[in-house]
Each structure stands twice: as C-alpha cells, then as structure tokens.
C-alpha positions, 0 to 999 in steps of 0.5 A, a space after each residue: 923836617 917836621 914842618 915839611 911833613 906837617 905841610 904836605 900831610 895838611 895840604 895832601 901833596 905828596 912827596 912825588 908832587 912836592 919832588 917836581 915842585 922843587 926839581 928833585 926826586 921822590 927819595 930826596 924828599 923822603 930823605 930830607 923828611 926822615 933826616 938821612 939827607 938835610 937840603 942845600 941851603 938854597 934848597 932850604 930857603 925854597 922849602 921854606 918859601 913853598 911852605 910858609 916856614 922859616 928855615 930856622 923852623 925847618 931846622 928844628 931851631 927855636 926862635 930866640 
C-alpha cells in the first residue's frame, strides 16, 4: 500500500505509532505495507480516512 508508506514517511509517523492509532500490532502494519496481508474492509476505510486517501488509492486502483 504505497499511499500508506508515503503518508507515514512524510508525516514522520512510525509503523508502531500508526499501529496504535489503528488498534493493531506493528507487524500487521508492516504486512499491509509489504503486501503480505490486506486489511479488512473496515480497516481499509479507517486507514483511508486517517491518511486522506480513497480505498481505491490504497488498493492501487486508478480512478475511472
């Protein structure tokens, strides 16, 4: 999830801090960022809200 990686980098937020905000473990955030896991639908919506992106952007889908 490139938008998440970019958001954390530009805001200087650690994976651990973001994990606390999301109520998940830091390894879960790492797995999301590296594509080994996909967040559940409710988590995708929360991530999108937190970082100011759309769910489609998080999933790498282009707008039509």
